[in-house]
C-alpha positions as CSV (number, residue, x, y, z in Angstrom):
1,X,106.9,122.3,81.8
2,X,105.4,125.9,81.4
3,X,105.8,127.6,77.9
4,X,107.8,130.3,79.6
5,X,110.3,127.9,81.0
6,X,110.8,126.3,77.3
7,X,111.5,129.7,75.7
8,X,114.1,130.8,78.2
9,X,116.8,128.4,77.8
10,X,117.4,129.1,74.1
11,X,117.3,132.9,74.6
12,X,120.0,132.4,77.3
13,X,122.0,130.4,74.7
14,X,121.9,132.5,72.0
15,X,122.7,135.4,74.4
16,X,125.8,133.4,75.3
17,X,126.4,132.8,71.6
18,X,126.5,136.6,70.9
19,X,128.7,137.3,73.8
20,X,131.2,134.7,72.4
21,X,131.3,135.8,68.9
22,X,131.5,139.3,70.1
23,X,134.6,138.9,72.3
24,X,136.4,136.8,69.9
25,X,136.0,139.4,67.1
26,X,136.4,142.2,69.4
27,X,139.8,141.0,70.6
28,X,141.1,140.2,67.2
29,X,140.3,143.7,66.2
30,X,141.6,145.3,68.9
31,X,144.6,143.3,68.8
32,X,144.8,144.3,65.4
33,X,144.9,140.4,64.0
34,X,141.8,142.1,61.9
35,X,143.5,145.1,60.6
36,X,141.3,148.0,59.6
37,X,139.6,147.4,56.2
38,X,139.7,143.7,56.7
39,X,136.2,141.9,55.3
40,X,134.6,140.0,57.9
41,X,132.9,136.7,56.2
42,X,130.0,135.5,58.4
43,X,129.9,132.2,56.6
44,X,133.4,131.4,57.2
45,X,132.9,132.7,60.9
46,X,130.1,130.4,61.4
47,X,131.8,127.6,60.2
48,X,134.7,128.3,62.1
49,X,132.7,128.7,65.3
50,X,130.3,125.9,64.7
51,X,127.3,128.1,65.1
52,X,124.3,129.6,63.2
53,X,124.8,133.4,61.6
54,X,122.1,134.9,63.7
55,X,124.6,135.3,66.7
56,X,127.2,136.7,64.4
57,X,125.1,139.2,63.2
58,X,124.0,140.4,66.2
59,X,127.7,140.2,67.7
60,X,128.3,142.7,64.6
61,X,125.9,145.0,65.5
62,X,127.2,145.1,68.8
63,X,130.4,146.0,67.4
64,X,129.4,148.4,64.9
65,X,127.8,150.5,67.8
66,X,131.5,150.5,69.2
67,X,132.6,151.9,65.8
68,X,134.9,148.9,65.6
69,X,133.2,147.4,62.2
70,X,131.3,149.3,59.4
71,X,128.7,147.9,57.4
72,X,128.8,148.8,53.8
73,X,126.1,149.7,51.3
74,X,126.3,146.1,49.9
75,X,125.4,144.8,53.3
76,X,129.1,143.5,53.7
77,X,130.9,144.1,56.9
78,X,134.5,145.3,57.2
79,X,136.6,146.3,60.4
80,X,136.3,150.0,60.6
81,X,139.3,152.1,59.6
82,X,141.1,154.2,62.0
83,X,140.8,157.8,61.0
84,X,144.3,159.3,61.8
85,X,143.4,162.5,59.6
86,X,141.0,163.7,62.3
87,X,143.0,162.0,65.1
88,X,143.6,165.6,66.5
89,X,140.2,166.6,66.9
90,X,139.6,163.0,68.6
91,X,142.6,163.7,71.1
92,X,141.1,167.2,72.0
93,X,137.9,165.8,73.0
94,X,139.5,162.9,74.9
95,X,141.8,165.4,76.9
96,X,138.8,167.4,77.5
97,X,136.9,164.4,78.7
98,X,139.6,163.1,81.0
99,X,140.0,166.5,82.8
100,X,136.1,167.1,83.1
101,X,135.1,163.6,84.3
102,X,138.2,163.5,87.0
103,X,137.4,167.0,88.3
104,X,133.7,165.8,88.5
105,X,134.6,162.6,90.4
106,X,136.9,164.7,92.7
107,X,134.0,166.8,93.7
108,X,131.1,164.0,93.9
109,X,132.7,160.8,94.2
110,X,131.4,158.4,97.4
111,X,133.3,155.9,99.5
112,X,131.6,153.2,97.0
113,X,133.2,155.1,94.1
114,X,136.7,155.2,95.6
115,X,136.5,151.6,96.4
116,X,135.6,150.4,92.9
117,X,138.1,152.7,91.1
118,X,140.9,151.1,93.5
119,X,139.7,147.6,92.6
120,X,139.8,148.2,88.9
121,X,143.4,150.0,89.3
122,X,144.3,146.9,91.1
123,X,143.4,144.9,88.0
124,X,144.9,147.4,85.8
125,X,148.4,146.8,87.6
126,X,148.1,143.2,87.3
127,X,147.5,143.6,83.4
128,X,150.4,145.6,83.4
129,X,152.9,143.3,85.4
130,X,151.6,140.4,83.1
131,X,152.1,142.3,80.0
132,X,148.7,141.5,78.8
133,X,147.7,144.3,76.2
134,X,144.2,143.2,75.9
135,X,143.7,143.3,79.5
136,X,145.6,146.7,80.0
137,X,142.9,148.0,77.5
138,X,140.1,146.8,79.1
139,X,141.0,147.5,82.5
140,X,142.0,150.9,81.5
141,X,138.7,151.8,79.8
142,X,136.8,150.4,83.1
143,X,138.9,152.4,85.4
144,X,138.4,155.7,83.8
145,X,134.7,154.9,83.0
146,X,134.4,154.4,86.9
147,X,135.9,157.6,87.5
148,X,133.3,159.3,84.9
149,X,130.4,157.9,86.6
150,X,131.6,159.0,90.2
151,X,131.3,162.4,88.4
152,X,127.7,162.0,88.6
153,X,127.0,163.6,85.1
154,X,125.5,160.7,82.7
155,X,126.2,162.8,79.4
156,X,129.9,163.3,80.3
157,X,130.2,159.8,81.3
158,X,128.1,158.6,77.7
159,X,130.7,160.8,75.8
160,X,133.8,159.7,77.4
161,X,132.9,156.0,77.3
162,X,132.3,156.4,73.6
163,X,135.7,158.1,73.3
164,X,137.5,155.4,75.3
165,X,135.8,152.7,73.1
166,X,136.8,154.5,69.9
167,X,140.0,155.0,71.0
168,X,141.0,151.2,72.2
169,X,142.9,150.3,68.9
170,X,144.9,153.6,69.2
171,X,145.7,152.6,72.9
172,X,146.6,149.1,71.4
173,X,149.2,151.0,69.4
174,X,150.2,153.0,72.3
175,X,151.1,150.0,74.3
176,X,152.8,148.4,71.3
177,X,155.4,151.2,71.1
178,X,156.6,150.0,74.8
179,X,156.4,146.1,73.2
180,X,153.6,145.5,75.8
181,X,156.2,146.6,78.6
182,X,154.5,149.5,79.9
183,X,156.6,151.5,82.1
184,X,155.3,151.4,85.8
185,X,155.3,155.1,86.4
186,X,151.7,154.9,84.4
187,X,150.5,153.0,86.5
188,X,151.6,155.4,89.4
189,X,149.8,158.2,87.6
190,X,146.6,156.4,88.1
191,X,147.4,156.1,92.1
192,X,148.0,159.8,91.7
193,X,144.8,160.5,90.3
194,X,143.1,158.6,92.9
195,X,144.6,160.1,95.8
196,X,143.5,163.4,94.3
197,X,140.1,162.2,94.1
198,X,140.0,160.8,97.4
199,X,141.5,164.2,99.0
200,X,138.5,166.1,97.1
201,X,141.2,168.1,95.4
202,X,139.6,169.3,92.2
203,X,142.2,171.3,90.8
204,X,144.9,168.7,91.4
205,X,142.8,166.0,89.8
206,X,142.5,168.1,86.7
207,X,145.9,168.8,86.5
208,X,147.1,165.1,86.9
209,X,144.4,164.0,84.5
210,X,145.6,166.6,81.8
211,X,149.1,165.4,82.4
212,X,148.1,161.5,82.1
213,X,146.0,162.5,78.7
214,X,148.8,164.8,77.6
215,X,151.7,161.9,77.7
216,X,149.6,159.5,76.0
217,X,148.6,161.5,73.3
218,X,152.3,162.5,72.7
219,X,153.5,159.2,72.6
220,X,150.9,158.2,70.2
221,X,151.6,161.3,68.0
222,X,155.1,160.3,67.8
223,X,154.6,157.0,67.1
224,X,152.5,157.7,63.9
225,X,155.0,160.3,63.1
226,X,158.0,157.7,63.3
227,X,155.8,155.2,61.2
228,X,154.7,157.4,58.5
229,X,157.3,156.4,56.3
230,X,157.2,152.4,57.1
231,X,154.8,149.8,56.5
232,X,152.8,149.4,59.5
233,X,150.1,146.8,60.6
234,X,147.0,148.9,60.8
């Protein structure tokens, strides 16, 4: 057996281990099972998952890159806080990216782009029917990321994906406001956006994207305002 053959298997296993840890921690953070500010104990996690601390540290680096965990000066790691004080700035940027990326998709999309967007929309609709909040979050992210990529501007795509990633816990709160029974009209909004992109109707795509973003923002703002005087598991 060659040297390269002997080294490829351990590397592949390590990569699988990192993915395994990443997905477990990501889901716990997004589902708020690990609330903001919660410490992440690498030793306990290693014992729980029966693996070394190396893949755990690599998974934490990936989560830190997505803004889900924060490494403190003492090198301990905690779940990142949700910055509610500056949420209005986040909403402004998010709404703008919804509009810009959807406009560009209507202008530059290909048939292959449309096929991918429709496939992701089908997955999102199924997640809504299943009342699977984590699947809804994932499918929604990929749906809008695919629209951004169809716009052919990698800078906008990169920024929008970063905002979508940073907003996943906020979106989890949004879905919880419906007890994960997301109204079907929000699935229909995606269908309307797809129709505008398909028709290459730039202005309609812009209008629908703004409307879609606005209703999400207003619902989250209302939820935060209602819960401000109540203990909430954030």
